[in-house]
N, C-alpha and C positions, 0 to 999 in steps of 0.2 A: 441427801446425801448426809453424811457425818460432818459435824463442823469442821474438822481437821481436812476434810477431803473436798478437792475442787479440780475442776477439769481445766486445763490449759485452754482459754477461749482460742487463742491465734493456732495454735501449734507450728511446727517448721516448715509450713510452705515455701516455697522460694521468694514468694512476695511478702514474708514474715520477715526472711533470714536478710532481705535485700534492705529494709530499715534497720534490722540490728546490726549489720556490718559496717553501717554508717555512723554508728555511735562510737565515739571516743571520749578519753577523761575529759578533755576539754570543753567538746559539748554537751556532755551528759553528768559530770561529774566534779565540776569547776567548784563547787562549795566545799569538795573533801580535799581538793590538791594541796592547797596550803598547809593541811596538816599533816601532810607524808613526809618522812624523812629517811634518807637512806639507811638500810639496815633492819626497818620494819617488817614484820611477818602479816600478812595481809589474807582475808577469807574473803573472796568474791561469792557471793549467793547469788544462784540465778545467771551463772554467767554467759549461757547462750554460746554463740560464735565466737565469743572470746576477745572481741576487740578492745573492750575496756579493761578487760584482765591482762592483756599485752602492755597496754600502755600503765597501768598501775606497776606491772612487774618491773618497766623500765624505771618507773620514777623511785621505787624503793630499793633497786639494787645496791647491795648485795642482799639485800633482804628477798623472802621467798613469799610467794604469792599462790595460793591453791584456789583454781577456780571449780565451783561444784553447781551441778545441774541435774536435772531427774532422769534424764538418760542418755546413754553411752554416746548415741550417733552423732548428737550435737557436740559433745565434747570431744569427740574424734576432729571435728572441725577446728576447735578452740586450738586444739593441740597443734593442728596446722598453721593456725595462725602465728602461734608461737614460736615454733620451729621456721617459719618463714621470717621472722623478725630475728632468728639467732639468739632468743631468750634462754638462759639455762636454770633460771629461778623460777619456773613457775610449772604447777603442774595441776591435773586436773582428777577429778572422782564423782562419782553419782552419789546424792545427799538428799534427804528431805529435810527442809528447813524447819518444819516443825520437830524434828529429833535428830539434830545434828550428831556425827559419829567421830565427833572430837572431844579429847577431855576437858575440863572448866580451864579456862584461862590460858586457852592456846596461841591467839593471835591478839596483836596489836591494835589492828584495826578489823573491823566486819562490815563490808559493803552490799548493798542489796540496791541493784537499779531496775524498776518496773517489775517488781516481783510480789511485793506486798498487796497489790491490788490483783493478784490471781490466786493467792493462798487460801485456805478454808478458815484459818485461825489466825489473822496478821499479829495479833498479841502475844500468841504462843510463840510464833517465828521472831517476834522481837526478843521475846525472854530467851530462846535459845540463842539466839545473837550475843545478846548479853552474857550469858554464861559460858559461850567459850572466848570471849574477847577480856583480855587480861585488865586487872583493876587499873584506872586511870586509863585505859585505851578508849577507842571510838568506836561505836556503831553509828553508821552512816545509811540512811533510806532516802530514796527518791521516787516519786511516783507522780505519772500525770492524772489530769482530772478531768473524765471526758465530759461533764457536764458545763464546764468552765472553756471547753474548747469554742471559738468564734472564728467566723470566715466573714469574707466579702469576696465578690457580691454573692448576696442571698441568693441561696438557688433550694427552693424547698424540701427537694428530694433529700438533700443531704439531712435536714431536720428530721427526717423519718430515719436517715442512718444512723444521726446519732442517738436516738431512742430506742431503735433495734439493738444497736450494739451494746447498750447498757443493760437491757433486758436480758440479752443471751449472756452476756458476763455473770449477771445476777443469779439467772438461774443455773450457771455452772459453779455456783458456789462462791465468785469472788464480789469484788467491789470496785466499779468501774471510777469512781469517784473519791479515788484513795488519795490523791496529794492533801486535801482538805484535812483528812483525818489522820495523817502523822503524828502530830504533835500529841492528839489525844490517844493515839495507841501505844505511843512511845510512854506516856505517863501511866497506863493502865499498865504498862509491862514494866514498871517500876522505877523507871527512868527519871530524876530530879533535876540535873542539869543537861539541859536539851537547847541547842540554837537552832530554832526553826526559821526557816527562809522560803523563798519561791523564786522559780525562775521559767523562763519559757523558750519553746524553739518556735522559730518563726519562717515560714515559707513563703516567699515572695518574688523572689527573683525568678526569671523565665524557666532556668533549670532546675530549680528545687520545687516551683511548684508542679511542674510536670511529673519531675519524681515522683512526689508524695501523692498527687491526685492518680498516677499510674499503678505505684504500688497497691493503694487503697482501692482501687477499681479490682485488681487481679485478685486482691484478698478477699473482697466481697462476693466473688463468684465461684473462687477454688481452694480457699484454704479450711481449715477443719471450722472455723468460725463461720463460713457459708453451709457446711452441713449442718452444725450444731443449728443454725438458724432455722433451717428447713426440717431438719427431723424433730425440733423441738417446738414445731408450729408456729413459730415466731413471724416466718415469711415465706412466700413461695418462691420458687426460683425465678418466676419473670418479674417480682418486686426486686429481688437482690439484681437482676441484670438492669433494672431502670435505675436502681442506685448506682451500680458501676458505671454506667453511661453518665449520670450526674456528675459524678467525680471527675469523668474526664472534659466534660463540657466546663465544670469551674476551673479545670487544670489549664485550660485552652484560652481562659481570658487574660487580656494584657493588666489589668488592675487587681488580679486573684490576689487575696493574702490570706492566710491562714498561722492561728497561733494555738500551742500546744502549753497548756501551763503545767507548771509542775511545784508540788509540795516538797520541802526538804528538812531533813532533822539531821543534826549531829547530836548524838547523845554521848556523854561521858560516862563511861562504865564505873 
């Protein structure tokens, strides 16, 4: 496929949105919060169902936040979240991060959470984010790193899940180990003033590990990712069922622990 073209590996299956709706500015953009001020204008790239977007809008009010994603259906859900919270300083529209339909220097902050791992050309995406960011503004990106995810106790089938996911994501034109590459991509995009950092999600309480293992079990057999894995010849339906069962086995153990590491960059435009 062309470099700028990539298939979104997860799709918008309920099990995917279950994860996305859990995300907040506090648990997914803490590295950026200290830079935000009332009155700022923010572009939230790949906003999904809009929970982080809504948090950003509350933090910069009366400044305005624009959330963009590739499909109108998910933006309808994001608009519902904003409406439920009574926010009148946020709007949503479709966009391609490789070619954003905004003038130069339009925003004080341009933010992307778990986006660059799914795009065909993350360096071009960062260049576009830089173009629409005002001089002195901030481009912020955070992405997980699948190869660095670790868990306990060991469940060998989850090793197969980790490798399978990385294969499918790369076949789709993405880079599942994006977290470790963000600094390099930002430098290639022309940024020189970059603050790199890292943070992690940890799922270890009884409620969190059952929730995390359940959504991945469902995602493994019911999402776009499952179809891509089978249609692409990466796995059989039986193998996916085994992986889903392994997720539920892991999540039911009292000492289960899972870490999702993230790379982060704050770039001055």
